[in-house]
C-alpha positions in Angstrom: 44.9 -84.0 -18.8 48.6 -82.6 -18.0 50.0 -83.6 -21.4 47.0 -82.4 -23.3 47.3 -78.7 -21.5 50.9 -78.6 -21.7 50.6 -79.1 -26.0 47.9 -76.4 -25.5 50.5 -73.8 -23.8 53.1 -74.8 -26.4 50.7 -74.4 -29.2 49.7 -70.9 -27.8 53.4 -69.8 -27.2 54.3 -70.8 -30.9 51.2 -68.9 -32.4 52.4 -65.8 -30.0 56.0 -66.1 -30.7 55.0 -66.1 -34.8 52.7 -62.8 -33.9 55.1 -61.3 -32.4 58.2 -61.4 -34.8 56.0 -60.6 -38.0 55.1 -57.3 -35.7 58.5 -56.4 -35.1 59.7 -56.9 -38.4 56.7 -54.8 -39.8 57.5 -52.0 -37.7 61.8 -52.1 -38.1 63.6 -49.3 -40.0 60.0 -47.2 -40.2 59.6 -43.9 -39.0 56.9 -40.8 -38.6 57.7 -38.9 -42.0 55.3 -36.6 -42.7 54.6 -34.3 -46.1 51.8 -35.3 -48.6 53.0 -37.4 -51.1 53.6 -41.0 -50.5 54.7 -44.4 -52.6 53.4 -48.0 -51.9 56.0 -50.2 -53.3 55.0 -53.8 -53.7 57.5 -56.4 -54.1 56.6 -59.2 -56.8 57.4 -63.3 -56.1 58.1 -65.8 -58.2 54.9 -66.4 -60.7 55.1 -68.9 -63.4 51.6 -68.4 -64.5 49.9 -66.0 -66.7 47.8 -64.9 -63.2 48.6 -63.5 -60.2 49.4 -66.4 -57.7 48.1 -66.2 -54.4 51.3 -64.5 -52.6 51.0 -61.6 -55.1 47.4 -61.5 -54.9 47.9 -61.0 -51.1 50.9 -58.7 -51.7 48.8 -56.4 -53.9 46.1 -56.4 -51.3 48.5 -55.4 -48.6 49.9 -52.5 -51.0 46.4 -51.2 -51.5 45.1 -51.0 -47.8 48.4 -49.5 -46.9 47.4 -46.5 -49.1 46.8 -43.7 -46.5 42.9 -42.7 -46.9 43.6 -39.0 -46.9 46.4 -39.6 -49.4 45.0 -41.5 -51.9 45.3 -38.7 -54.7 48.8 -38.5 -53.8 49.9 -42.0 -53.8 51.8 -43.7 -56.4 51.4 -47.7 -56.3 54.3 -49.2 -57.6 54.7 -52.8 -58.9 58.3 -54.4 -58.7 59.3 -57.7 -60.3 60.8 -59.3 -63.5 59.9 -62.2 -65.3 62.2 -64.2 -62.5 60.0 -67.7 -63.1 57.5 -67.1 -66.2 57.4 -65.5 -69.5 55.3 -62.3 -67.8 57.0 -59.8 -65.6 55.8 -60.4 -62.1 54.7 -56.3 -61.6 52.5 -56.8 -64.7 50.4 -59.8 -63.1 50.2 -57.6 -59.8 49.0 -54.7 -61.9 46.5 -56.9 -63.9 45.0 -58.2 -60.5 44.9 -54.7 -58.9 43.2 -53.1 -61.8 40.9 -55.8 -63.3 40.1 -58.0 -60.1 40.0 -55.2 -57.3 39.2 -52.2 -59.8 42.0 -50.1 -58.1 41.7 -47.0 -60.5 44.7 -44.9 -58.7 48.1 -44.0 -60.0 50.1 -47.4 -61.0 53.7 -47.7 -61.8 55.4 -50.7 -62.9 59.2 -51.9 -62.6 59.3 -55.1 -64.6 63.6 -55.6 -64.8 64.2 -56.8 -61.3 65.3 -60.6 -60.7 66.2 -60.2 -57.0 65.5 -57.8 -54.0 68.2 -55.6 -54.3 67.2 -55.2 -57.9 64.1 -54.2 -57.1 65.4 -51.7 -54.7 67.9 -50.1 -57.2 65.5 -50.2 -60.0 62.3 -48.6 -57.9 64.7 -45.9 -56.3 63.9 -43.5 -59.5 60.5 -43.6 -58.6 60.9 -42.5 -55.4 63.0 -39.4 -55.1 60.0 -36.9 -55.3 57.9 -38.5 -52.7 57.4 -37.8 -49.1 56.8 -41.2 -47.3 57.6 -44.5 -48.5 56.1 -47.9 -47.5 57.3 -51.4 -49.2 54.6 -53.9 -49.2 55.3 -57.7 -48.9 55.7 -60.3 -46.2 57.0 -58.5 -42.8 60.2 -60.0 -43.1 60.9 -59.7 -46.9 59.7 -56.0 -46.7 62.3 -55.5 -43.8 65.1 -56.6 -46.2 63.9 -54.5 -48.9 64.2 -51.7 -46.4 67.2 -52.8 -45.1 68.5 -52.4 -48.5 67.0 -48.8 -49.4 68.9 -47.9 -46.0 72.3 -49.0 -47.7 71.7 -47.8 -51.1 70.4 -44.7 -50.5 70.1 -43.4 -46.9 68.8 -40.6 -47.5 65.5 -41.9 -48.9 65.4 -44.6 -46.0 64.6 -41.4 -43.7 61.0 -41.4 -45.5 60.2 -45.0 -44.5 57.1 -45.7 -42.8 55.0 -48.3 -42.0 52.8 -50.6 -44.3 49.7 -52.3 -43.4 51.4 -55.5 -44.2 50.6 -56.9 -40.6 47.4 -57.5 -38.5 47.1 -59.0 -35.2 44.8 -62.2 -35.9 45.5 -62.1 -39.5 46.8 -65.5 -40.6 47.8 -66.5 -36.9 48.3 -70.3 -37.6 50.6 -69.4 -40.7 52.6 -67.2 -38.7 55.1 -69.6 -36.9 55.9 -70.8 -40.4 56.0 -67.1 -42.2 58.3 -66.5 -39.4 61.0 -69.5 -39.5 61.1 -68.5 -43.6 61.7 -64.9 -42.3 64.4 -66.0 -40.3 66.0 -67.5 -43.0 65.4 -64.5 -45.6 66.9 -61.9 -43.2 70.1 -64.3 -42.4 72.2 -62.3 -44.9 71.7 -59.4 -42.7 74.1 -58.6 -39.8 73.7 -56.5 -37.3 74.9 -53.1 -37.4 77.1 -51.2 -34.9 75.7 -49.8 -32.0 76.6 -46.4 -32.8 73.7 -46.7 -35.5 70.2 -47.1 -33.9 68.7 -48.8 -37.2 69.3 -52.4 -36.6 70.3 -54.0 -40.1 73.1 -53.6 -42.5 72.4 -55.6 -45.4 74.3 -57.5 -47.8 73.4 -57.7 -51.5 71.1 -60.8 -52.4 
């Protein structure tokens, strides 16, 4: 009985840890920028097939639900990703899924040359210059990595970062510990900045 109870407590602790870490990552390097225009950047994932895979479909849904209801007309949805694992650019697969399956009829922009997260940010910067608010949609750890890259490449644009709807309590709870472990690996190339900088991450390209 004690062993069963101990395993149950350990299981709950692991799930809580996954929730906590993903929630923390979702909010890191975001602020409360105002304004009327916004861009939601959806980062693609390696996709060898001719249609969006499970991870990319989930990221598209995250991106669409991240659009502020009161800013829908002023929001551009930017899909970013080249043909890193197949013959069709990830960005185009994402856009096709958004339009043909989810019936998204808002403004869509495509960046289809990037093969790394660093390139994702480099290549979408020209599409972000004139917006007031910037959201990056992906798994929380990956989105944090991208925000850190924007902070390094364009600190002025990083000031416009706000939180995307990429974390919800109780959503995929069982998978979150695995996502947390993967996230720790994803973020290992980022080092802590100096104590004088309140923003916690300083990225290394990769």
